[in-house]
C-alpha positions in Angstrom: -5.0 -29.1 12.1 -4.6 -25.4 12.0 -6.0 -22.0 13.1 -6.8 -21.3 9.5 -10.0 -23.6 9.3 -12.4 -20.8 9.0 -10.8 -19.1 6.5 -10.1 -22.3 4.2 -13.8 -22.9 4.6 -14.6 -19.5 3.4 -12.1 -20.0 0.5 -13.7 -23.2 -0.6 -17.3 -21.1 -0.8 -15.5 -18.3 -2.7 -14.0 -20.9 -5.0 -17.3 -22.7 -6.1 -18.5 -19.3 -7.7 -15.0 -18.0 -8.8 -15.1 -16.1 -12.0 -12.2 -13.8 -12.1 -10.0 -16.3 -13.3 -7.9 -16.1 -16.6 -6.3 -12.6 -15.9 -3.2 -11.9 -17.5 -1.5 -10.0 -14.6 -1.5 -6.7 -16.6 -2.9 -3.7 -14.6 -5.6 -3.0 -17.3 -6.4 0.5 -16.0 -2.6 1.2 -16.2 -2.6 2.1 -12.5 -0.5 1.2 -9.4 -1.3 2.1 -5.9 0.9 2.3 -3.1 -1.0 2.6 0.5 -1.3 1.6 3.9 -1.9 -2.1 5.2 -5.0 -0.4 7.1 -7.8 -2.6 6.6 -10.2 0.6 6.5 -8.9 1.0 3.0 -10.4 -0.5 -0.1 -7.7 0.6 -2.8 -9.7 -0.6 -5.9 -13.0 0.4 -4.6 -12.0 3.8 -3.6 -10.9 4.8 -7.2 -13.7 3.0 -8.9 -11.4 0.0 -10.2 -12.1 -3.8 -10.0 -10.1 -7.1 -10.3 -7.3 -6.9 -12.9 -7.4 -3.3 -13.3 -4.5 -2.1 -10.8 -1.3 -3.1 -9.0 -1.5 -2.8 -5.2 1.2 -2.4 -2.9 0.5 -2.0 0.7 2.8 -1.6 3.8 2.5 0.3 7.0 2.1 4.1 6.6 1.8 3.4 2.8 5.4 4.3 2.1 7.7 4.2 -1.0 10.0 1.7 0.2 12.6 -0.1 -1.5 10.3 -3.1 -1.9 7.5 -0.8 -3.3 10.0 0.9 -5.9 11.0 -2.7 -7.1 7.2 -3.4 -7.5 6.7 -0.1 -9.5 9.6 -0.6 -11.7 8.3 -4.1 -12.6 4.8 -2.8 -13.1 5.9 0.1 -15.2 8.2 -2.0 -17.3 6.1 -5.1 -17.4 2.5 -4.9 -16.2 1.1 -1.8 -18.1 1.4 0.5 -15.4 1.2 4.2 -16.5 -0.1 6.2 -13.5 1.2 5.8 -9.9 -1.0 6.7 -6.8 0.9 7.2 -3.3 -1.9 7.2 -0.8 -1.3 7.4 2.9 -4.5 8.1 5.2 -5.7 10.0 7.8 -5.6 8.4 11.5 -2.6 6.1 10.5 -1.0 4.5 13.5 2.2 5.2 11.8 1.8 8.7 12.3 0.8 8.6 16.1 3.7 7.0 17.6 7.5 7.5 17.7 9.9 4.4 16.9 10.9 4.6 20.4 7.1 4.3 21.8 6.6 1.3 19.0 9.8 -0.2 20.3 8.5 -0.1 23.9 5.2 -1.3 23.2 6.3 -4.3 21.1 8.8 -5.2 23.5 6.3 -5.3 26.3 3.8 -7.3 24.1 6.1 -9.6 22.8 8.2 -10.3 26.1 11.4 -9.5 24.4 13.5 -6.8 23.3 12.5 -5.1 20.0 14.7 -2.4 20.2 16.6 -3.5 17.2 13.2 -3.5 15.0 12.4 -0.7 12.8 8.8 0.4 12.1 9.2 3.2 9.8 7.1 5.8 11.7 5.9 8.8 10.0 6.4 12.1 12.0 5.3 14.3 9.2 3.2 12.8 6.6 2.9 15.4 4.2 6.9 15.7 4.0 6.8 11.9 3.8 4.6 12.1 0.9 6.3 14.8 -1.0 9.7 12.5 -0.4 7.9 9.3 -1.7 6.7 10.9 -4.8 10.0 12.4 -5.3 11.6 8.9 -4.8 9.4 7.4 -7.8 9.7 10.4 -10.1 13.4 10.5 -9.6 14.1 6.7 -10.0 16.0 6.0 -13.2 13.7 3.0 -14.2 10.7 4.9 -13.9 11.2 8.6 -14.1 8.6 10.2 -16.8 7.5 6.7 -17.9 4.7 7.0 -15.1 2.6 10.1 -14.0 2.8 10.0 -10.3 0.3 11.7 -7.7 0.4 12.1 -4.0 -2.8 11.7 -2.3 -4.3 11.2 1.2 -7.4 9.1 2.0 -9.8 10.1 4.7 -10.7 6.9 6.4 -13.9 8.6 8.0 -15.3 10.0 4.9 -13.9 8.0 2.0 -12.7 10.9 0.2 -9.5 10.9 -1.5 -7.6 14.3 -1.9 -4.8 14.9 -4.4 -1.9 16.8 -2.6 0.8 16.6 -5.3 
């Protein structure tokens, strides 16, 4: 078969007691969170929310990319989003390497040239957060339709600090 048998078996067990169906897809707490794909981050739990409360967009570094903006526009206009949290985190791998270092490492691991691939490293996390918040607040389809905050999540303490 495939290398997914363990996950499919776990899903079958999960589905036996599944009680979260029937949600309408609206962010019931009016929240959207843009954060990193890092598995140490539990976006809903870190702010006391649960299934159906928020829209979550994750990517390396927790950046407001074009795709994140697209999701936020949809969230604001169609899915009840009134507050947007942009949440990078401490000890993020995207802040530890340069583009060149990541390209070299991926080239070595992949066995083929990765010099064409962009990884979106974050040399200055605070400056990136300022730029990302500004990207959302200045977007013509979002603007003042949602309150936007910039935060940093500490992966070692679980604390969230509002920086913007």
